[in-house]
CHARMM-style PDB file with segment names, atoms N, HN, CA, C and O in Angstrom:
ATOM      1  N   UNK     1      29.379  99.089  96.199  1.00  0.00      PROA
ATOM      2  CA  UNK     1      29.936  98.132  97.131  1.00  0.00      PROA
ATOM      3  C   UNK     1      31.451  98.170  97.022  1.00  0.00      PROA
ATOM      4  O   UNK     1      31.999  98.089  95.922  1.00  0.00      PROA
ATOM      5  N   UNK     2      32.124  98.291  98.147  1.00  0.00      PROA
ATOM      6  HN  UNK     2      31.679  98.357  99.040  1.00  0.00      PROA
ATOM      7  CA  UNK     2      33.579  98.308  98.142  1.00  0.00      PROA
ATOM      8  C   UNK     2      34.151  96.920  98.427  1.00  0.00      PROA
ATOM      9  O   UNK     2      33.481  96.077  99.024  1.00  0.00      PROA
ATOM     10  N   UNK     3      35.365  96.694  98.007  1.00  0.00      PROA
ATOM     11  HN  UNK     3      35.909  97.379  97.522  1.00  0.00      PROA
ATOM     12  CA  UNK     3      36.012  95.446  98.273  1.00  0.00      PROA
ATOM     13  C   UNK     3      36.644  95.485  99.655  1.00  0.00      PROA
ATOM     14  O   UNK     3      37.083  96.550 100.089  1.00  0.00      PROA
ATOM     15  N   UNK     4      36.705  94.367 100.356  1.00  0.00      PROA
ATOM     16  HN  UNK     4      36.348  93.502 100.003  1.00  0.00      PROA
ATOM     17  CA  UNK     4      37.314  94.296 101.654  1.00  0.00      PROA
ATOM     18  C   UNK     4      38.822  94.124 101.459  1.00  0.00      PROA
ATOM     19  O   UNK     4      39.321  92.999 101.437  1.00  0.00      PROA
ATOM     20  N   UNK     5      39.539  95.223 101.319  1.00  0.00      PROA
ATOM     21  HN  UNK     5      39.134  96.137 101.337  1.00  0.00      PROA
ATOM     22  CA  UNK     5      40.968  95.128 101.129  1.00  0.00      PROA
ATOM     23  C   UNK     5      41.743  95.500 102.408  1.00  0.00      PROA
ATOM     24  O   UNK     5      42.963  95.341 102.459  1.00  0.00      PROA
ATOM     25  N   UNK     6      41.044  95.987 103.428  1.00  0.00      PROA
ATOM     26  HN  UNK     6      40.053  96.115 103.388  1.00  0.00      PROA
ATOM     27  CA  UNK     6      41.698  96.396 104.658  1.00  0.00      PROA
ATOM     28  C   UNK     6      41.815  95.207 105.625  1.00  0.00      PROA
ATOM     29  O   UNK     6      42.870  95.024 106.232  1.00  0.00      PROA
ATOM     30  N   UNK     7      40.772  94.408 105.782  1.00  0.00      PROA
ATOM     31  HN  UNK     7      39.915  94.557 105.289  1.00  0.00      PROA
ATOM     32  CA  UNK     7      40.766  93.322 106.743  1.00  0.00      PROA
ATOM     33  C   UNK     7      40.910  91.958 106.095  1.00  0.00      PROA
ATOM     34  O   UNK     7      40.620  90.940 106.723  1.00  0.00      PROA
ATOM     35  N   UNK     8      41.342  91.926 104.878  1.00  0.00      PROA
ATOM     36  HN  UNK     8      41.578  92.754 104.368  1.00  0.00      PROA
ATOM     37  CA  UNK     8      41.460  90.646 104.146  1.00  0.00      PROA
ATOM     38  C   UNK     8      42.690  89.878 104.642  1.00  0.00      PROA
ATOM     39  O   UNK     8      43.752  90.440 104.913  1.00  0.00      PROA
ATOM     40  N   UNK     9      42.485  88.576 104.742  1.00  0.00      PROA
ATOM     41  HN  UNK     9      41.622  88.120 104.522  1.00  0.00      PROA
ATOM     42  CA  UNK     9      43.593  87.673 105.064  1.00  0.00      PROA
ATOM     43  C   UNK     9      43.642  86.649 103.968  1.00  0.00      PROA
ATOM     44  O   UNK     9      42.636  86.005 103.674  1.00  0.00      PROA
ATOM     45  N   UNK    10      44.792  86.485 103.358  1.00  0.00      PROA
ATOM     46  HN  UNK    10      45.610  87.008 103.597  1.00  0.00      PROA
ATOM     47  CA  UNK    10      44.972  85.461 102.335  1.00  0.00      PROA
ATOM     48  C   UNK    10      46.027  84.462 102.796  1.00  0.00      PROA
ATOM     49  O   UNK    10      47.033  84.842 103.396  1.00  0.00      PROA
ATOM     50  N   UNK    11      45.796  83.210 102.517  1.00  0.00      PROA
ATOM     51  HN  UNK    11      44.979  82.901 102.029  1.00  0.00      PROA
ATOM     52  CA  UNK    11      46.687  82.160 102.998  1.00  0.00      PROA
ATOM     53  C   UNK    11      47.076  81.261 101.828  1.00  0.00      PROA
ATOM     54  O   UNK    11      46.271  80.990 100.937  1.00  0.00      PROA
ATOM     55  N   UNK    12      48.290  80.820 101.848  1.00  0.00      PROA
ATOM     56  HN  UNK    12      48.944  81.041 102.572  1.00  0.00      PROA
ATOM     57  CA  UNK    12      48.794  79.870 100.827  1.00  0.00      PROA
ATOM     58  C   UNK    12      49.351  78.642 101.545  1.00  0.00      PROA
ATOM     59  O   UNK    12      49.876  78.742 102.654  1.00  0.00      PROA
ATOM     60  N   UNK    13      49.230  77.518 100.916  1.00  0.00      PROA
ATOM     61  HN  UNK    13      48.803  77.437 100.015  1.00  0.00      PROA
ATOM     62  CA  UNK    13      49.766  76.281 101.485  1.00  0.00      PROA
ATOM     63  C   UNK    13      50.140  75.336 100.374  1.00  0.00      PROA
ATOM     64  O   UNK    13      49.478  75.326  99.336  1.00  0.00      PROA
ATOM     65  N   UNK    14      51.181  74.536 100.550  1.00  0.00      PROA
ATOM     66  HN  UNK    14      51.720  74.544 101.393  1.00  0.00      PROA
ATOM     67  CA  UNK    14      51.522  73.580  99.503  1.00  0.00      PROA
ATOM     68  C   UNK    14      50.492  72.437  99.449  1.00  0.00      PROA
ATOM     69  O   UNK    14      49.894  72.076 100.462  1.00  0.00      PROA
ATOM     70  N   UNK    15      50.307  71.895  98.279  1.00  0.00      PROA
ATOM     71  HN  UNK    15      50.793  72.188  97.456  1.00  0.00      PROA
ATOM     72  CA  UNK    15      49.380  70.765  98.066  1.00  0.00      PROA
ATOM     73  C   UNK    15      50.239  69.568  97.716  1.00  0.00      PROA
ATOM     74  O   UNK    15      50.876  69.540  96.663  1.00  0.00      PROA
ATOM     75  N   UNK    16      50.259  68.577  98.599  1.00  0.00      PROA
ATOM     76  HN  UNK    16      49.742  68.600  99.455  1.00  0.00      PROA
ATOM     77  CA  UNK    16      51.137  67.403  98.387  1.00  0.00      PROA
ATOM     78  C   UNK    16      50.392  66.243  97.742  1.00  0.00      PROA
ATOM     79  O   UNK    16      51.005  65.422  97.059  1.00  0.00      PROA
ATOM     80  N   UNK    17      49.096  66.163  97.943  1.00  0.00      PROA
ATOM     81  HN  UNK    17      48.598  66.830  98.497  1.00  0.00      PROA
ATOM     82  CA  UNK    17      48.316  65.050  97.403  1.00  0.00      PROA
ATOM     83  C   UNK    17      48.043  65.295  95.919  1.00  0.00      PROA
ATOM     84  O   UNK    17      47.403  66.287  95.571  1.00  0.00      PROA
ATOM     85  N   UNK    18      48.518  64.410  95.041  1.00  0.00      PROA
ATOM     86  HN  UNK    18      49.039  63.604  95.324  1.00  0.00      PROA
ATOM     87  CA  UNK    18      48.326  64.624  93.588  1.00  0.00      PROA
ATOM     88  C   UNK    18      46.847  64.668  93.176  1.00  0.00      PROA
ATOM     89  O   UNK    18      46.494  65.405  92.255  1.00  0.00      PROA
ATOM     90  N   UNK    19      45.989  63.903  93.831  1.00  0.00      PROA
ATOM     91  HN  UNK    19      46.276  63.304  94.578  1.00  0.00      PROA
ATOM     92  CA  UNK    19      44.574  63.910  93.485  1.00  0.00      PROA
ATOM     93  C   UNK    19      43.922  65.258  93.827  1.00  0.00      PROA
ATOM     94  O   UNK    19      43.121  65.788  93.058  1.00  0.00      PROA
ATOM     95  N   UNK    20      44.280  65.788  94.980  1.00  0.00      PROA
ATOM     96  HN  UNK    20      44.931  65.357  95.604  1.00  0.00      PROA
ATOM     97  CA  UNK    20      43.731  67.079  95.378  1.00  0.00      PROA
ATOM     98  C   UNK    20      44.300  68.182  94.466  1.00  0.00      PROA
ATOM     99  O   UNK    20      43.581  69.109  94.091  1.00  0.00      PROA
ATOM    100  N   UNK    21      45.566  68.080  94.118  1.00  0.00      PROA
ATOM    101  HN  UNK    21      46.150  67.328  94.422  1.00  0.00      PROA
ATOM    102  CA  UNK    21      46.185  69.063  93.216  1.00  0.00      PROA
ATOM    103  C   UNK    21      45.478  69.060  91.852  1.00  0.00      PROA
ATOM    104  O   UNK    21      45.221  70.117  91.275  1.00  0.00      PROA
ATOM    105  N   UNK    22      45.170  67.861  91.348  1.00  0.00      PROA
ATOM    106  HN  UNK    22      45.379  67.003  91.816  1.00  0.00      PROA
ATOM    107  CA  UNK    22      44.475  67.749  90.075  1.00  0.00      PROA
ATOM    108  C   UNK    22      43.065  68.331  90.161  1.00  0.00      PROA
ATOM    109  O   UNK    22      42.603  68.997  89.236  1.00  0.00      PROA
ATOM    110  N   UNK    23      42.385  68.072  91.285  1.00  0.00      PROA
ATOM    111  HN  UNK    23      42.760  67.530  92.037  1.00  0.00      PROA
ATOM    112  CA  UNK    23      41.036  68.598  91.484  1.00  0.00      PROA
ATOM    113  C   UNK    23      41.054  70.127  91.533  1.00  0.00      PROA
ATOM    114  O   UNK    23      40.211  70.780  90.918  1.00  0.00      PROA
ATOM    115  N   UNK    24      42.009  70.691  92.259  1.00  0.00      PROA
ATOM    116  HN  UNK    24      42.693  70.160  92.759  1.00  0.00      PROA
ATOM    117  CA  UNK    24      42.160  72.156  92.319  1.00  0.00      PROA
ATOM    118  C   UNK    24      42.454  72.756  90.951  1.00  0.00      PROA
ATOM    119  O   UNK    24      41.905  73.795  90.584  1.00  0.00      PROA
ATOM    120  N   UNK    25      43.321  72.093  90.206  1.00  0.00      PROA
ATOM    121  HN  UNK    25      43.767  71.249  90.504  1.00  0.00      PROA
ATOM    122  CA  UNK    25      43.638  72.592  88.855  1.00  0.00      PROA
ATOM    123  C   UNK    25      42.394  72.612  87.981  1.00  0.00      PROA
ATOM    124  O   UNK    25      42.167  73.572  87.243  1.00  0.00      PROA
ATOM    125  N   UNK    26      41.595  71.570  88.058  1.00  0.00      PROA
ATOM    126  HN  UNK    26      41.780  70.791  88.657  1.00  0.00      PROA
ATOM    127  CA  UNK    26      40.354  71.533  87.268  1.00  0.00      PROA
ATOM    128  C   UNK    26      39.401  72.635  87.696  1.00  0.00      PROA
ATOM    129  O   UNK    26      38.697  73.210  86.865  1.00  0.00      PROA
ATOM    130  N   UNK    27      39.375  72.936  89.007  1.00  0.00      PROA
ATOM    131  HN  UNK    27      39.947  72.469  89.682  1.00  0.00      PROA
ATOM    132  CA  UNK    27      38.504  74.007  89.494  1.00  0.00      PROA
ATOM    133  C   UNK    27      38.961  75.363  88.964  1.00  0.00      PROA
ATOM    134  O   UNK    27      38.142  76.194  88.570  1.00  0.00      PROA
ATOM    135  N   UNK    28      40.283  75.579  88.959  1.00  0.00      PROA
ATOM    136  HN  UNK    28      40.948  74.904  89.279  1.00  0.00      PROA
ATOM    137  CA  UNK    28      40.820  76.828  88.439  1.00  0.00      PROA
ATOM    138  C   UNK    28      40.524  76.960  86.943  1.00  0.00      PROA
ATOM    139  O   UNK    28      40.203  78.052  86.473  1.00  0.00      PROA
ATOM    140  N   UNK    29      40.627  75.880  86.208  1.00  0.00      PROA
ATOM    141  HN  UNK    29      40.887  74.994  86.591  1.00  0.00      PROA
ATOM    142  CA  UNK    29      40.342  75.904  84.769  1.00  0.00      PROA
ATOM    143  C   UNK    29      38.864  76.284  84.558  1.00  0.00      PROA
ATOM    144  O   UNK    29      38.537  77.079  83.677  1.00  0.00      PROA
ATOM    145  N   UNK    30      37.996  75.709  85.372  1.00  0.00      PROA
ATOM    146  HN  UNK    30      38.262  75.063  86.088  1.00  0.00      PROA
ATOM    147  CA  UNK    30      36.570  76.035  85.265  1.00  0.00      PROA
ATOM    148  C   UNK    30      36.343  77.497  85.570  1.00  0.00      PROA
ATOM    149  O   UNK    30      35.608  78.159  84.837  1.00  0.00      PROA
ATOM    150  N   UNK    31      36.952  78.038  86.634  1.00  0.00      PROA
ATOM    151  HN  UNK    31      37.549  77.501  87.229  1.00  0.00      PROA
ATOM    152  CA  UNK    31      36.770  79.427  86.997  1.00  0.00      PROA
ATOM    153  C   UNK    31      37.311  80.348  85.898  1.00  0.00      PROA
ATOM    154  O   UNK    31      36.702  81.375  85.598  1.00  0.00      PROA
ATOM    155  N   UNK    32      38.441  79.992  85.300  1.00  0.00      PROA
ATOM    156  HN  UNK    32      38.936  79.158  85.544  1.00  0.00      PROA
ATOM    157  CA  UNK    32      39.032  80.846  84.256  1.00  0.00      PROA
ATOM    158  C   UNK    32      38.234  80.741  82.937  1.00  0.00      PROA
ATOM    159  O   UNK    32      38.365  81.591  82.057  1.00  0.00      PROA
ATOM    160  N   UNK    33      37.417  79.697  82.819  1.00  0.00      PROA
ATOM    161  HN  UNK    33      37.311  79.007  83.535  1.00  0.00      PROA
ATOM    162  CA  UNK    33      36.594  79.534  81.624  1.00  0.00      PROA
ATOM    163  C   UNK    33      35.228  80.189  81.733  1.00  0.00      PROA
ATOM    164  O   UNK    33      34.465  80.209  80.768  1.00  0.00      PROA
ATOM    165  N   UNK    34      34.918  80.728  82.918  1.00  0.00      PROA
ATOM    166  HN  UNK    34      35.538  80.712  83.702  1.00  0.00      PROA
ATOM    167  CA  UNK    34      33.641  81.403  83.171  1.00  0.00      PROA
ATOM    168  C   UNK    34      33.537  82.582  82.215  1.00  0.00      PROA
ATOM    169  O   UNK    34      34.408  83.451  82.204  1.00  0.00      PROA
ATOM    170  N   UNK    35      32.486  82.617  81.422  1.00  0.00      PROA
ATOM    171  HN  UNK    35      31.778  81.911  81.431  1.00  0.00      PROA
ATOM    172  CA  UNK    35      32.326  83.687  80.429  1.00  0.00      PROA
ATOM    173  C   UNK    35      31.018  84.449  80.562  1.00  0.00      PROA
ATOM    174  O   UNK    35      30.649  85.211  79.669  1.00  0.00      PROA
ATOM    175  N   UNK    36      30.314  84.249  81.669  1.00  0.00      PROA
ATOM    176  HN  UNK    36      30.614  83.629  82.395  1.00  0.00      PROA
ATOM    177  CA  UNK    36      29.017  84.908  81.794  1.00  0.00      PROA
ATOM    178  C   UNK    36      29.114  86.351  82.239  1.00  0.00      PROA
ATOM    179  O   UNK    36      28.319  87.175  81.786  1.00  0.00      PROA
ATOM    180  N   UNK    37      30.037  86.686  83.091  1.00  0.00      PROA
ATOM    181  HN  UNK    37      30.682  86.017  83.459  1.00  0.00      PROA
ATOM    182  CA  UNK    37      30.190  88.061  83.533  1.00  0.00      PROA
ATOM    183  C   UNK    37      31.633  88.521  83.339  1.00  0.00      PROA
ATOM    184  O   UNK    37      32.045  89.531  83.909  1.00  0.00      PROA
ATOM    185  N   UNK    38      32.395  87.790  82.544  1.00  0.00      PROA
ATOM    186  HN  UNK    38      32.060  86.969  82.081  1.00  0.00      PROA
ATOM    187  CA  UNK    38      33.802  88.104  82.345  1.00  0.00      PROA
ATOM    188  C   UNK    38      33.946  89.406  81.549  1.00  0.00      PROA
ATOM    189  O   UNK    38      33.196  89.688  80.614  1.00  0.00      PROA
ATOM    190  N   UNK    39      34.936  90.172  81.966  1.00  0.00      PROA
ATOM    191  HN  UNK    39      35.545  89.943  82.726  1.00  0.00      PROA
ATOM    192  CA  UNK    39      35.192  91.453  81.300  1.00  0.00      PROA
ATOM    193  C   UNK    39      36.695  91.582  81.021  1.00  0.00      PROA
ATOM    194  O   UNK    39      37.522  90.963  81.691  1.00  0.00      PROA
ATOM    195  N   UNK    40      37.017  92.379  80.045  1.00  0.00      PROA
ATOM    196  HN  UNK    40      36.346  92.882  79.501  1.00  0.00      PROA
ATOM    197  CA  UNK    40      38.406  92.730  79.737  1.00  0.00      PROA
ATOM    198  C   UNK    40      38.542  94.218  79.845  1.00  0.00      PROA
ATOM    199  O   UNK    40      37.620  94.969  79.528  1.00  0.00      PROA
ATOM    200  N   UNK    41      39.733  94.653  80.310  1.00  0.00      PROA
ATOM    201  HN  UNK    41      40.482  94.042  80.568  1.00  0.00      PROA
ATOM    202  CA  UNK    41      39.982  96.100  80.416  1.00  0.00      PROA
ATOM    203  C   UNK    41      40.685  96.540  79.142  1.00  0.00      PROA
ATOM    204  O   UNK    41      41.634  95.895  78.696  1.00  0.00      PROA
ATOM    205  N   UNK    42      40.211  97.660  78.546  1.00  0.00      PROA
ATOM    206  HN  UNK    42      39.440  98.184  78.909  1.00  0.00      PROA
ATOM    207  CA  UNK    42      40.861  98.184  77.357  1.00  0.00      PROA
ATOM    208  C   UNK    42      41.985  99.147  77.764  1.00  0.00      PROA
ATOM    209  O   UNK    42      42.230  99.379  78.948  1.00  0.00      PROA
ATOM    210  N   UNK    43      42.655  99.694  76.755  1.00  0.00      PROA
ATOM    211  HN  UNK    43      42.457  99.505  75.793  1.00  0.00      PROA
ATOM    212  CA  UNK    43      43.803 100.572  77.006  1.00  0.00      PROA
ATOM    213  C   UNK    43      43.433 101.874  77.712  1.00  0.00      PROA
ATOM    214  O   UNK    43      44.309 102.557  78.244  1.00  0.00      PROA
ATOM    215  N   UNK    44      42.151 102.224  77.723  1.00  0.00      PROA
ATOM    216  HN  UNK    44      41.440 101.670  77.290  1.00  0.00      PROA
ATOM    217  CA  UNK    44      41.695 103.437  78.387  1.00  0.00      PROA
ATOM    218  C   UNK    44      41.162 103.176  79.796  1.00  0.00      PROA
ATOM    219  O   UNK    44      40.708 104.103  80.468  1.00  0.00      PROA
ATOM    220  N   UNK    45      41.216 101.929  80.244  1.00  0.00      PROA
ATOM    221  HN  UNK    45      41.585 101.176  79.699  1.00  0.00      PROA
ATOM    222  CA  UNK    45      40.767 101.603  81.576  1.00  0.00      PROA
ATOM    223  C   UNK    45      39.315 101.269  81.686  1.00  0.00      PROA
ATOM    224  O   UNK    45      38.793 101.146  82.795  1.00  0.00      PROA
ATOM    225  N   UNK    46      38.619 101.112  80.536  1.00  0.00      PROA
ATOM    226  HN  UNK    46      39.043 101.212  79.636  1.00  0.00      PROA
ATOM    227  CA  UNK    46      37.200 100.756  80.518  1.00  0.00      PROA
ATOM    228  C   UNK    46      37.073  99.237  80.414  1.00  0.00      PROA
ATOM    229  O   UNK    46      37.894  98.573  79.780  1.00  0.00      PROA
ATOM    230  N   UNK    47      36.041  98.705  81.040  1.00  0.00      PROA
ATOM    231  HN  UNK    47      35.374  99.244  81.555  1.00  0.00      PROA
ATOM    232  CA  UNK    47      35.806  97.262  81.002  1.00  0.00      PROA
ATOM    233  C   UNK    47      34.673  96.939  80.039  1.00  0.00      PROA
ATOM    234  O   UNK    47      33.697  97.684  79.943  1.00  0.00      PROA
ATOM    235  N   UNK    48      34.808  95.823  79.325  1.00  0.00      PROA
ATOM    236  HN  UNK    48      35.600  95.218  79.403  1.00  0.00      PROA
ATOM    237  CA  UNK    48      33.818  95.388  78.344  1.00  0.00      PROA
ATOM    238  C   UNK    48      33.562  93.896  78.530  1.00  0.00      PROA
ATOM    239  O   UNK    48      34.483  93.117  78.779  1.00  0.00      PROA
ATOM    240  N   UNK    49      32.277  93.511  78.402  1.00  0.00      PROA
ATOM    241  HN  UNK    49      31.529  94.144  78.200  1.00  0.00      PROA
ATOM    242  CA  UNK    49      31.957  92.084  78.448  1.00  0.00      PROA
ATOM    243  C   UNK    49      32.649  91.369  77.294  1.00  0.00      PROA
ATOM    244  O   UNK    49      32.753  91.909  76.193  1.00  0.00      PROA
ATOM    245  N   UNK    50      33.129  90.130  77.557  1.00  0.00      PROA
ATOM    246  HN  UNK    50      33.045  89.691  78.452  1.00  0.00      PROA
ATOM    247  CA  UNK    50      33.833  89.424  76.500  1.00  0.00      PROA
ATOM    248  C   UNK    50      33.048  88.208  76.010  1.00  0.00      PROA
ATOM    249  O   UNK    50      33.544  87.449  75.177  1.00  0.00      PROA
ATOM    250  N   UNK    51      31.815  88.015  76.523  1.00  0.00      PROA
ATOM    251  HN  UNK    51      31.412  88.631  77.199  1.00  0.00      PROA
ATOM    252  CA  UNK    51      31.006  86.895  76.099  1.00  0.00      PROA
ATOM    253  C   UNK    51      30.672  87.007  74.604  1.00  0.00      PROA
ATOM    254  O   UNK    51      30.217  88.051  74.137  1.00  0.00      PROA
ATOM    255  N   UNK    52      30.900  85.944  73.886  1.00  0.00      PROA
ATOM    256  HN  UNK    52      31.270  85.096  74.266  1.00  0.00      PROA
ATOM    257  CA  UNK    52      30.535  85.877  72.461  1.00  0.00      PROA
ATOM    258  C   UNK    52      29.441  84.832  72.254  1.00  0.00      PROA
ATOM    259  O   UNK    52      29.430  83.800  72.926  1.00  0.00      PROA
ATOM    260  N   UNK    53      28.538  85.094  71.341  1.00  0.00      PROA
ATOM    261  HN  UNK    53      28.547  85.932  70.795  1.00  0.00      PROA
ATOM    262  CA  UNK    53      27.396  84.198  71.142  1.00  0.00      PROA
ATOM    263  C   UNK    53      27.816  82.774  70.799  1.00  0.00      PROA
ATOM    264  O   UNK    53      27.112  81.820  71.129  1.00  0.00      PROA
ATOM    265  N   UNK    54      28.959  82.628  70.138  1.00  0.00      PROA
ATOM    266  HN  UNK    54      29.532  83.403  69.870  1.00  0.00      PROA
ATOM    267  CA  UNK    54      29.400  81.269  69.750  1.00  0.00      PROA
ATOM    268  C   UNK    54      29.987  80.478  70.923  1.00  0.00      PROA
ATOM    269  O   UNK    54      30.182  79.267  70.820  1.00  0.00      PROA
ATOM    270  N   UNK    55      30.264  81.152  72.019  1.00  0.00      PROA
ATOM    271  HN  UNK    55      30.106  82.136  72.102  1.00  0.00      PROA
ATOM    272  CA  UNK    55      30.808  80.470  73.193  1.00  0.00      PROA
ATOM    273  C   UNK    55      29.684  79.692  73.897  1.00  0.00      PROA
ATOM    274  O   UNK    55      28.524  80.106  73.903  1.00  0.00      PROA
ATOM    275  N   UNK    56      30.064  78.570  74.480  1.00  0.00      PROA
ATOM    276  HN  UNK    56      31.006  78.234  74.476  1.00  0.00      PROA
ATOM    277  CA  UNK    56      29.125  77.829  75.326  1.00  0.00      PROA
ATOM    278  C   UNK    56      29.094  78.555  76.655  1.00  0.00      PROA
ATOM    279  O   UNK    56      30.144  78.737  77.272  1.00  0.00      PROA
ATOM    280  N   UNK    57      27.915  78.979  77.123  1.00  0.00      PROA
ATOM    281  HN  UNK    57      27.062  78.831  76.622  1.00  0.00      PROA
ATOM    282  CA  UNK    57      27.831  79.751  78.384  1.00  0.00      PROA
ATOM    283  C   UNK    57      28.312  78.909  79.557  1.00  0.00      PROA
ATOM    284  O   UNK    57      27.965  77.734  79.676  1.00  0.00      PROA
ATOM    285  N   UNK    58      29.114  79.519  80.421  1.00  0.00      PROA
ATOM    286  HN  UNK    58      29.396  80.474  80.325  1.00  0.00      PROA
ATOM    287  CA  UNK    58      29.572  78.871  81.635  1.00  0.00      PROA
ATOM    288  C   UNK    58      29.615  79.874  82.786  1.00  0.00      PROA
ATOM    289  O   UNK    58      30.394  80.828  82.760  1.00  0.00      PROA
ATOM    290  N   UNK    59      28.787  79.654  83.777  1.00  0.00      PROA
ATOM    291  HN  UNK    59      28.155  78.880  83.798  1.00  0.00      PROA
ATOM    292  CA  UNK    59      28.794  80.435  85.015  1.00  0.00      PROA
ATOM    293  C   UNK    59      29.401  79.526  86.066  1.00  0.00      PROA
ATOM    294  O   UNK    59      28.737  78.599  86.530  1.00  0.00      PROA
ATOM    295  N   UNK    60      30.647  79.765  86.453  1.00  0.00      PROA
ATOM    296  HN  UNK    60      31.186  80.518  86.076  1.00  0.00      PROA
ATOM    297  CA  UNK    60      31.378  78.846  87.333  1.00  0.00      PROA
ATOM    298  C   UNK    60      30.706  78.731  88.697  1.00  0.00      PROA
ATOM    299  O   UNK    60      30.669  77.641  89.268  1.00  0.00      PROA
ATOM    300  N   UNK    61      30.170  79.838  89.236  1.00  0.00      PROA
ATOM    301  HN  UNK    61      30.201  80.724  88.772  1.00  0.00      PROA
ATOM    302  CA  UNK    61      29.516  79.749  90.539  1.00  0.00      PROA
ATOM    303  C   UNK    61      28.304  78.821  90.489  1.00  0.00      PROA
ATOM    304  O   UNK    61      28.108  77.993  91.378  1.00  0.00      PROA
ATOM    305  N   UNK    62      27.497  78.967  89.446  1.00  0.00      PROA
ATOM    306  HN  UNK    62      27.655  79.640  88.723  1.00  0.00      PROA
ATOM    307  CA  UNK    62      26.348  78.094  89.288  1.00  0.00      PROA
ATOM    308  C   UNK    62      26.798  76.650  89.079  1.00  0.00      PROA
ATOM    309  O   UNK    62      26.191  75.730  89.627  1.00  0.00      PROA
ATOM    310  N   UNK    63      27.845  76.443  88.298  1.00  0.00      PROA
ATOM    311  HN  UNK    63      28.338  77.190  87.853  1.00  0.00      PROA
ATOM    312  CA  UNK    63      28.384  75.113  88.030  1.00  0.00      PROA
ATOM    313  C   UNK    63      28.794  74.433  89.344  1.00  0.00      PROA
ATOM    314  O   UNK    63      28.414  73.289  89.594  1.00  0.00      PROA
ATOM    315  N   UNK    64      29.569  75.136  90.183  1.00  0.00      PROA
ATOM    316  HN  UNK    64      29.878  76.065  89.980  1.00  0.00      PROA
ATOM    317  CA  UNK    64      30.030  74.555  91.439  1.00  0.00      PROA
ATOM    318  C   UNK    64      28.865  74.330  92.424  1.00  0.00      PROA
ATOM    319  O   UNK    64      28.849  73.332  93.145  1.00  0.00      PROA
ATOM    320  N   UNK    65      27.910  75.241  92.452  1.00  0.00      PROA
ATOM    321  HN  UNK    65      27.924  76.052  91.866  1.00  0.00      PROA
ATOM    322  CA  UNK    65      26.736  75.071  93.315  1.00  0.00      PROA
ATOM    323  C   UNK    65      25.976  73.819  92.922  1.00  0.00      PROA
ATOM    324  O   UNK    65      25.633  73.010  93.784  1.00  0.00      PROA
ATOM    325  N   UNK    66      25.703  73.644  91.621  1.00  0.00      PROA
ATOM    326  HN  UNK    66      25.982  74.301  90.921  1.00  0.00      PROA
ATOM    327  CA  UNK    66      24.969  72.482  91.150  1.00  0.00      PROA
ATOM    328  C   UNK    66      25.733  71.208  91.411  1.00  0.00      PROA
ATOM    329  O   UNK    66      25.146  70.194  91.789  1.00  0.00      PROA
ATOM    330  N   UNK    67      27.047  71.248  91.213  1.00  0.00      PROA
ATOM    331  HN  UNK    67      27.524  72.072  90.906  1.00  0.00      PROA
ATOM    332  CA  UNK    67      27.880  70.053  91.462  1.00  0.00      PROA
ATOM    333  C   UNK    67      27.843  69.667  92.945  1.00  0.00      PROA
ATOM    334  O   UNK    67      27.702  68.490  93.278  1.00  0.00      PROA
ATOM    335  N   UNK    68      27.969  70.658  93.833  1.00  0.00      PROA
ATOM    336  HN  UNK    68      28.084  71.614  93.563  1.00  0.00      PROA
ATOM    337  CA  UNK    68      27.921  70.351  95.265  1.00  0.00      PROA
ATOM    338  C   UNK    68      26.546  69.810  95.667  1.00  0.00      PROA
ATOM    339  O   UNK    68      26.444  68.871  96.456  1.00  0.00      PROA
ATOM    340  N   UNK    69      25.497  70.414  95.116  1.00  0.00      PROA
ATOM    341  HN  UNK    69      25.579  71.177  94.475  1.00  0.00      PROA
ATOM    342  CA  UNK    69      24.145  69.980  95.419  1.00  0.00      PROA
ATOM    343  C   UNK    69      23.932  68.519  94.957  1.00  0.00      PROA
ATOM    344  O   UNK    69      23.407  67.691  95.702  1.00  0.00      PROA
ATOM    345  N   UNK    70      24.346  68.233  93.730  1.00  0.00      PROA
ATOM    346  HN  UNK    70      24.773  68.906  93.125  1.00  0.00      PROA
ATOM    347  CA  UNK    70      24.199  66.844  93.194  1.00  0.00      PROA
ATOM    348  C   UNK    70      25.018  65.856  93.974  1.00  0.00      PROA
ATOM    349  O   UNK    70      24.568  64.735  94.210  1.00  0.00      PROA
ATOM    350  N   UNK    71      26.207  66.235  94.381  1.00  0.00      PROA
ATOM    351  HN  UNK    71      26.573  67.146  94.189  1.00  0.00      PROA
ATOM    352  CA  UNK    71      27.068  65.314  95.161  1.00  0.00      PROA
ATOM    353  C   UNK    71      26.472  65.053  96.535  1.00  0.00      PROA
ATOM    354  O   UNK    71      26.627  63.959  97.079  1.00  0.00      PROA
ATOM    355  N   UNK    72      25.793  66.040  97.102  1.00  0.00      PROA
ATOM    356  HN  UNK    72      25.667  66.928  96.660  1.00  0.00      PROA
ATOM    357  CA  UNK    72      25.182  65.879  98.419  1.00  0.00      PROA
ATOM    358  C   UNK    72      24.007  64.908  98.347  1.00  0.00      PROA
ATOM    359  O   UNK    72      23.700  64.235  99.331  1.00  0.00      PROA
ATOM    360  N   UNK    73      23.360  64.832  97.212  1.00  0.00      PROA
ATOM    361  HN  UNK    73      23.610  65.379  96.412  1.00  0.00      PROA
ATOM    362  CA  UNK    73      22.205  63.927  97.034  1.00  0.00      PROA
ATOM    363  C   UNK    73      22.632  62.477  96.922  1.00  0.00      PROA
ATOM    364  O   UNK    73      21.827  61.578  97.163  1.00  0.00      PROA
ATOM    365  N   UNK    74      23.860  62.238  96.568  1.00  0.00      PROA
ATOM    366  HN  UNK    74      24.514  62.969  96.373  1.00  0.00      PROA
ATOM    367  CA  UNK    74      24.336  60.859  96.332  1.00  0.00      PROA
ATOM    368  C   UNK    74      24.773  60.172  97.583  1.00  0.00      PROA
ATOM    369  OT1 UNK    74      25.195  59.016  97.537  1.00  0.00      PROA
TER     370      UNK     74
END
C-alpha cells in the first residue's frame, strides 16, 4: 500500500481557545504514547518494534474510538 503523497492537502490553523488547545495537547500526548505498533529506525534504515513488556499497552486509535463511543452513549 502506498501513501497518498501526491493528492494530500494539509492545513494548519491557530487555536485560540485555551480549552481546545489543552484538549488537542492531551490528544497529541496520547498519540505519542502509543506503543502497540510503534517502531524506531536504526542507523541502517531498518525499523524495529519498540514495545517493551514492562510498558502499559496503549493503542491510541482504539483509545480514541472507545472514548468517542462512550461519549456518544452519555
